C-alpha positions as CSV (number, residue, x, y, z in Angstrom):
1,M,5.6,-13.3,53.1
2,F,2.5,-14.0,51.0
3,L,1.9,-17.6,50.0
4,H,2.2,-18.3,46.2
5,V,1.9,-21.5,44.1
6,I,5.1,-21.6,42.0
7,A,4.7,-25.0,40.3
8,V,1.9,-27.2,39.2
9,E,1.9,-30.6,37.5
10,Y,-1.0,-32.8,36.6
11,V,-0.4,-36.3,37.9
12,G,-3.6,-38.2,37.2
13,D,-7.4,-38.3,38.0
14,Y,-8.0,-35.1,39.9
15,K,-4.6,-34.9,41.5
16,L,-2.0,-32.1,41.1
17,K,1.5,-31.9,42.3
18,I,1.8,-28.4,43.7
19,G,4.9,-26.4,44.9
20,F,4.7,-23.3,47.0
21,N,7.1,-20.4,47.5
22,N,7.7,-21.5,51.1
23,G,9.4,-24.7,49.8
24,V,6.5,-27.1,50.5
25,Q,5.3,-29.4,47.7
26,G,3.0,-32.3,47.6
27,I,0.0,-33.9,45.8
28,V,-3.5,-32.6,46.3
29,D,-6.6,-34.5,45.3
30,L,-9.2,-32.0,44.3
31,E,-12.0,-34.4,43.3
32,S,-14.1,-33.7,46.4
33,E,-13.8,-30.0,45.8
34,L,-15.2,-30.0,42.3
35,Y,-18.8,-28.9,43.0
36,G,-20.8,-25.8,42.3
37,E,-21.3,-23.9,39.1
38,I,-17.6,-22.9,38.5
39,F,-15.9,-26.1,39.6
40,E,-18.2,-28.9,38.2
41,P,-17.0,-28.4,34.6
42,L,-13.5,-29.5,35.9
43,R,-14.9,-33.0,36.4
44,E,-14.1,-33.3,32.7
45,I,-10.6,-34.6,32.9
46,A,-9.6,-32.8,29.6
47,L,-10.5,-29.5,31.2
48,F,-9.0,-30.3,34.6
49,Q,-5.6,-31.1,32.8
50,Q,-5.5,-27.6,31.4
51,V,-4.5,-26.1,34.8
52,F,-2.0,-23.2,34.7
53,L,-0.3,-20.8,37.0
54,T,-1.5,-17.2,37.4
55,G,0.2,-14.6,39.5
56,R,0.0,-16.5,42.8
57,T,-2.2,-19.6,42.3
58,I,-3.6,-22.1,39.8
59,E,-6.4,-21.5,37.4
60,W,-8.3,-23.2,34.6
61,P,-9.6,-21.7,31.3
62,N,-13.1,-21.4,32.7
63,G,-11.9,-19.0,35.4
64,A,-12.0,-21.5,38.3
65,D,-9.2,-21.1,40.8
66,F,-8.3,-22.0,44.4
67,A,-6.6,-19.8,46.9
68,P,-3.0,-21.0,47.7
69,E,-3.8,-21.1,51.4
70,F,-6.7,-23.5,50.7
71,L,-4.5,-25.7,48.6
72,L,-1.8,-25.8,51.3
73,E,-4.4,-26.7,53.9
74,L,-5.6,-29.6,51.7
75,L,-2.0,-30.7,51.2
76,Q,-1.4,-30.7,55.0
77,Q,-4.6,-32.7,55.6
78,S,-3.8,-35.3,53.0
79,D,-2.3,-38.8,53.7
80,V,0.8,-37.9,51.8
81,S,3.1,-35.7,53.9
82,P,4.4,-32.5,52.2
83,Q,7.9,-32.7,50.9
84,Q,10.5,-30.0,50.3
85,L,10.4,-28.7,46.8
86,V,12.9,-30.8,44.8
87,G,13.2,-31.1,41.1
88,M,9.7,-29.8,40.3
89,K,9.6,-27.6,37.2
90,P,7.3,-24.6,37.2
91,K,4.5,-24.8,34.6
92,S,4.8,-21.7,32.5
93,K,2.3,-19.0,32.9
94,R,-0.2,-18.3,30.1
95,K,0.9,-15.1,28.3
96,T,-1.4,-12.3,27.4
97,A,-1.1,-9.0,25.6
98,S,-0.2,-7.3,28.9
99,G,2.3,-10.1,29.7
100,K,0.9,-10.4,33.3
101,G,-0.3,-14.0,33.0
102,K,-4.0,-13.3,33.1
103,K,-6.4,-15.3,31.0
104,K,-7.6,-12.7,28.6
105,P,-6.9,-13.7,25.0
106,V,-4.4,-11.8,22.8
107,L,-6.2,-10.1,20.0
108,T,-4.5,-9.4,16.7
109,G,-5.5,-8.2,13.3
110,A,-7.3,-5.1,11.9
């Protein structure tokens, strides 16, 4: 079975509550991971809060994303022990013209 992120919820600062398709959920703090050209813009909380689900992981409008395996590893290394997925609502995928949840905008008009 391939690992997928199935739920994400912003909880404050640079922390996200993440649920995986293997039933594990928990809170990851991504503050120390926000370096480099693609991730530094996420230090702006307003942008960080715009996290959304893609086909199998989380992504932001600027194209930044993290592999689900990396997120699970961070969760397992954190002080908070992972919990079984209980009562966490999946954050809806961003819709596109193709309906596949990718971040390309839907173009309309003549």
